[in-house]
C-alpha positions as CSV (number, residue, x, y, z in Angstrom):
1,M,113.7,139.6,110.5
2,K,111.4,136.9,109.0
3,P,111.6,133.5,110.7
4,D,113.3,130.6,109.0
5,L,110.5,128.3,107.9
6,S,112.7,125.7,106.2
7,T,112.6,122.1,107.2
8,N,114.3,118.8,106.2
9,I,112.1,115.7,106.0
10,G,114.4,112.7,105.7
11,G,116.6,114.4,103.2
12,I,113.9,116.3,101.4
13,R,114.7,120.0,101.9
14,M,111.6,122.2,102.0
15,K,111.4,126.0,102.0
16,N,108.5,125.9,104.4
17,P,106.8,123.0,106.3
18,V,103.5,122.9,104.3
19,M,102.9,120.1,101.8
20,T,99.8,119.0,100.0
21,A,98.2,115.7,101.1
22,S,98.1,112.9,98.6
23,G,94.8,112.5,96.8
24,T,93.7,116.1,97.4
25,F,95.9,118.0,94.9
26,G,95.8,115.7,91.9
27,Y,99.2,115.6,90.1
28,G,99.8,119.3,90.1
29,P,98.2,120.6,86.8
30,E,94.8,120.5,88.3
31,Y,95.7,123.3,90.7
32,A,98.4,125.2,88.8
33,D,96.0,128.0,87.6
34,L,94.9,128.5,91.2
35,V,98.0,128.1,93.3
36,D,101.6,129.1,92.9
37,I,103.2,125.6,93.2
38,N,106.6,127.1,93.8
39,Q,105.4,128.5,97.1
40,L,104.6,125.1,98.5
41,G,107.0,123.3,100.8
42,A,106.4,120.1,98.7
43,I,103.7,118.6,96.5
44,V,102.6,115.1,97.3
45,V,100.8,113.6,94.3
46,K,97.9,111.2,94.2
47,G,98.7,107.6,94.7
48,I,100.5,105.6,91.9
49,C,100.7,101.9,91.5
50,L,102.3,99.7,88.9
51,H,99.5,99.8,86.3
52,P,96.7,102.2,85.4
53,T,93.6,101.8,87.6
54,K,90.0,103.1,87.3
55,G,89.0,103.5,90.9
56,N,85.6,102.8,92.5
57,E,82.1,103.2,91.1
58,L,80.1,106.4,91.7
59,P,79.1,107.9,94.1
60,R,82.6,108.1,95.6
61,T,82.3,111.1,98.0
62,T,79.8,112.5,100.4
63,E,79.9,115.4,102.9
64,V,79.3,114.6,106.5
65,A,79.3,116.7,109.7
66,S,82.6,118.6,109.7
67,G,84.2,116.4,107.1
68,L,84.3,114.4,103.9
69,L,83.8,110.7,103.3
70,N,85.5,109.3,100.2
71,A,86.0,105.9,98.5
72,I,87.7,107.1,95.4
73,G,89.5,103.8,95.0
74,L,93.0,105.1,94.0
75,P,92.5,105.7,90.2
76,G,95.7,106.6,88.5
77,P,97.8,106.4,85.3
78,G,100.3,103.8,86.7
79,V,104.0,104.4,86.9
80,D,104.7,104.8,83.2
81,G,101.7,107.0,82.6
82,F,102.6,109.3,85.5
83,V,106.2,109.7,84.4
84,R,105.2,110.4,80.8
85,E,102.2,112.6,81.4
86,Y,103.0,114.6,84.6
87,M,106.7,114.6,85.4
88,P,107.6,117.0,82.5
89,F,105.2,119.5,84.1
90,L,106.4,119.0,87.7
91,R,110.0,119.4,86.7
92,T,109.3,123.0,85.7
93,Y,108.9,123.9,89.4
94,D,111.5,124.0,92.2
95,T,109.2,122.5,94.7
96,P,110.1,118.9,95.8
97,V,107.8,116.2,94.4
98,V,106.9,113.4,96.6
99,V,105.1,110.4,95.0
100,N,102.6,108.5,97.0
101,I,102.8,104.8,96.0
102,W,100.8,101.7,96.7
103,G,100.5,98.1,95.6
104,K,98.4,94.9,96.0
105,T,101.3,92.8,97.0
106,I,104.7,93.4,98.7
107,E,106.4,92.7,95.4
108,E,104.3,95.4,93.7
109,Y,105.3,98.0,96.3
110,A,108.9,97.1,95.8
111,E,108.7,97.2,92.0
112,V,107.0,100.6,92.0
113,A,109.6,102.0,94.3
114,A,112.4,100.6,92.2
115,R,110.9,102.1,89.0
116,F,110.8,105.6,90.5
117,D,114.3,105.3,91.9
118,S,115.8,106.4,88.6
119,V,113.3,109.1,87.6
120,P,114.7,112.6,87.7
121,G,112.8,115.1,89.7
122,I,111.3,112.9,92.4
123,A,112.4,113.9,95.9
124,G,110.9,111.0,97.8
125,L,108.2,108.3,98.2
126,E,105.3,108.3,100.6
127,V,103.9,104.8,101.1
128,N,100.2,104.2,101.3
129,V,99.9,101.1,103.5
130,S,96.1,101.1,103.7
131,C,95.8,98.5,100.9
132,P,95.0,94.8,101.2
133,N,97.5,92.2,100.2
134,I,95.7,90.0,97.8
135,K,98.2,87.2,98.4
136,E,97.8,87.3,102.1
137,G,94.0,86.9,102.5
138,S,93.4,90.6,102.1
139,A,95.3,91.5,105.3
140,V,95.8,95.3,105.3
141,F,99.5,96.3,105.4
142,G,98.9,99.3,107.6
143,T,97.1,97.5,110.4
144,D,99.1,94.3,110.7
145,I,102.5,95.0,112.2
146,K,104.2,92.0,110.6
147,M,102.9,92.9,107.1
148,F,103.8,96.6,107.7
149,E,107.4,95.6,108.6
150,R,107.7,93.4,105.5
151,V,106.5,96.0,103.1
152,V,108.6,98.8,104.5
153,K,111.7,96.6,104.4
154,A,111.0,95.5,100.8
155,I,110.6,99.1,99.7
156,R,113.7,100.2,101.6
157,S,115.8,97.6,99.8
158,A,114.3,98.7,96.4
159,T,115.0,102.4,96.5
160,R,117.5,105.0,97.6
161,L,114.9,107.7,97.7
162,P,113.7,109.1,101.0
163,L,111.0,106.8,102.3
164,I,107.9,108.0,104.2
165,P,105.4,105.3,105.3
166,K,102.0,106.8,105.9
167,L,100.5,105.4,109.1
168,A,97.0,104.2,109.4
169,P,95.0,105.7,112.4
170,N,93.0,102.6,113.3
171,V,95.7,100.6,115.1
172,S,96.0,99.9,118.8
173,D,99.4,101.4,119.3
174,I,100.5,104.1,116.8
175,A,103.9,104.3,118.5
176,E,104.6,100.7,117.7
177,Y,104.1,101.3,114.0
178,A,106.2,104.5,114.1
179,R,109.1,102.7,115.8
180,C,108.8,99.8,113.3
181,A,109.0,102.2,110.3
182,E,112.1,103.8,111.8
183,A,113.7,100.4,112.5
184,C,113.0,99.3,108.9
185,G,114.9,102.2,107.5
186,A,112.2,104.8,106.9
187,D,113.5,108.4,106.6
188,A,110.3,109.9,108.0
189,I,106.7,109.0,108.7
190,S,103.5,110.7,107.8
191,L,100.2,110.4,109.6
192,I,97.3,110.1,109.7
193,N,95.4,108.4,106.8
194,S,91.7,108.8,106.7
195,F,89.4,106.9,109.2
196,P,87.3,104.0,107.8
197,S,83.7,105.2,108.2
198,L,80.2,104.8,106.9
199,A,77.4,107.1,105.8
200,V,73.8,105.9,105.1
201,N,70.7,107.2,103.4
202,L,67.6,106.8,105.5
203,D,65.3,107.1,102.5
204,T,66.9,104.3,100.5
205,R,68.2,102.4,103.6
206,R,71.5,102.0,101.8
207,P,75.0,103.2,102.2
208,I,75.6,106.5,100.4
209,L,78.9,105.4,98.8
210,A,78.9,102.7,96.1
211,N,81.8,101.1,98.0
212,K,79.7,101.2,101.1
213,T,82.5,102.4,103.4
214,G,85.0,105.2,102.9
215,G,87.7,107.2,104.6
216,L,86.7,110.2,106.8
217,S,88.8,113.3,106.5
218,G,88.5,117.0,107.4
219,P,88.1,119.0,110.6
220,A,86.2,116.2,112.4
221,I,89.3,114.1,112.7
222,K,91.8,116.8,113.8
223,P,91.8,116.2,117.6
224,I,92.3,112.5,117.1
225,A,95.0,113.1,114.5
226,L,96.7,115.5,116.9
227,R,96.9,112.9,119.7
228,L,98.3,110.3,117.3
229,V,100.9,112.6,115.9
230,W,102.0,113.6,119.5
231,L,102.4,109.9,120.4
232,A,104.3,109.0,117.2
233,A,106.6,112.0,117.5
234,Q,107.6,111.0,121.0
235,A,108.4,107.4,119.8
236,V,110.9,108.2,117.0
237,E,113.9,110.3,116.1
238,I,113.0,110.6,112.4
239,P,110.8,113.5,111.2
240,V,107.0,113.4,111.3
241,V,104.7,114.8,108.7
242,A,101.3,115.5,110.2
243,M,97.9,115.7,108.6
244,G,94.2,115.5,109.6
245,G,91.8,118.3,109.4
246,I,94.2,121.2,108.9
247,S,92.4,124.2,107.5
248,C,94.3,127.2,108.9
249,A,97.7,128.2,110.2
250,R,96.7,127.6,113.9
251,D,95.7,124.0,113.1
252,A,99.1,123.5,111.5
253,L,100.9,125.2,114.4
254,E,99.3,122.8,116.8
255,F,100.7,119.8,115.0
256,L,104.1,121.4,114.8
257,L,103.9,122.1,118.5
258,V,103.4,118.5,119.4
259,G,106.3,117.3,117.4
260,A,105.6,117.3,113.6
261,S,108.4,118.8,111.4
262,A,106.0,119.4,108.5
263,V,102.2,119.3,107.8
264,A,100.1,118.4,104.8
265,V,96.9,120.2,103.9
266,G,94.2,117.9,102.3
267,T,90.4,118.2,102.4
268,A,90.5,122.0,103.0
269,S,92.0,122.4,99.5
270,F,88.7,121.3,97.9
271,V,87.0,124.3,99.5
272,Y,89.8,126.9,99.2
273,P,92.5,125.8,96.8
274,D,95.0,128.2,98.2
275,T,94.7,126.9,101.8
276,A,98.2,125.4,101.9
277,L,99.7,128.8,100.9
278,R,97.7,130.7,103.5
279,V,98.7,128.1,106.1
280,A,102.4,128.6,105.3
281,A,102.1,132.4,105.4
282,G,100.2,132.2,108.7
283,I,102.9,130.1,110.3
284,G,105.5,132.7,109.3
285,D,103.3,135.5,110.7
286,F,102.7,133.7,114.0
287,L,106.4,132.9,114.6
288,E,107.4,136.5,113.8
289,K,104.8,137.9,116.2
290,E,106.0,135.5,118.9
291,G,109.7,136.5,118.3
292,I,110.6,132.9,117.3
293,A,113.5,133.0,114.8
294,S,113.2,129.5,113.4
295,L,110.6,126.8,112.8
296,S,112.8,124.3,114.6
297,D,112.5,126.3,117.8
298,W,108.7,125.8,117.7
299,V,108.6,122.1,116.7
300,G,108.0,119.8,119.6
301,S,108.0,122.7,122.2
302,I,104.8,121.6,123.8
303,K,104.8,121.8,127.6
304,A,103.4,118.5,128.6
């Protein structure tokens, strides 16, 4: 008998535990000719804020050892543009749609969440807290616990949708942020976001990216992400969505073993667009081979 791969992430029911990571799968149509979206556990779309944004100047990406450095800058169509241009397409699938949201102020975060609250076809909201609050001296929401608490509470009061704050990796105590999210009413947490990093060109003696710094993702960050997910999963009762360097089923199974209830495939999709589907199939094959009847029997079963 095939194992039961279904999972429930804060009220979002998924047929399997594999999602796409925000920013690596566009809004869905970009991959639709290459991937059967109906076979995904969920699709997490690229970040949306209140108004259309252009993103950063080029160059915005560069390869580094075992990873990718990016400073895309969160370009997007804004709430109205996303709902108008992409939701009709996404509603044709039975895969849950999770919208990644961001804002420049706490008020913007709350307004974006409230606007999506009444849009049919949206299963939940993932919150990008790696943005500076322009009203608070550019303090980054995700690395200031008081700011983090304020933004999660504001969004929680603005929406009934399942809420998934995405935790930043560069904090002193990831468990503190996980517990804070849970206490503020989050239905789940996701982690980790990319690591702030730098790449330079020796010939020009300048940073390679126009933005100077960017976020590191890919296989290079997996061991660090695995530790942070393990710590966060021990700290909370709500489900954990894990990401960070997942490129095969065994990578995903490691994150599930340490306590994640779902995983998200990101950078690997740029190389092999069907990575998420292969990961989901591989998880099923592994559990069947091991005689494990349900995904829930594997989640958090690490002997540590």
